[in-house]
C-alpha angles and dihedrals in degrees: 000000000000120000117254113244115265107269096016095122092050092046091051091047090053093046092049092049093048091048093048087050093049092050092046090047091055091051091047093048088064086063095046099262127128127208111296097012090096091059091056091045092050092046090053093048087056095044119010122202100037121154122246087251093053091048090050093049093046092049096040096238136120119269095241088059091049091049094050093049093043089055091052091049091047090050087050090053097246098112140023131204121224125188114247116258088222104038120027091200091063125077126202121209123224135178115249120222087265090050093049087050090052095056091079091054089048092049090047092052089050093049091049092048094049090045089053092047095049095044110136096020120108125229091262093054093046089051092049092047093049088051091050092049090050090052091048090049090050093049092051096043094053092063100044111133094013103063121135133171092249100046093122132003116257110263114228115215 
């Protein structure tokens, strides 16, 4: 069997993630959401009242990106900002009633996209795949902030 090209697995992982996000984004657009807005909405459905900084940290994005997206969602009527009781400089973000209602549409879009992506795989395969993704995520998360090109020697197979 021929060797896979170096980096082919990472390229395939990136391509698949990008395609999954594109398919999900098209489903979400039908409900009035743009790319990335769903993640903020879901984070707030889990823990309401987070600050923009907390949301940015949770989602792994920069605060200016979060602020811009929060403002759009607020304009759309999905979120509201409230001043902090303890620090007037700080705002907390909450889902509006419209936003809470929209969570079901987001969850349905995610379920449909996952079902499409996993078509043809049995439950055992899906479980093994989820376990592998968790391991890959853990491997990459451990080295954040300390990554260099020469962390480990390349393994020849």
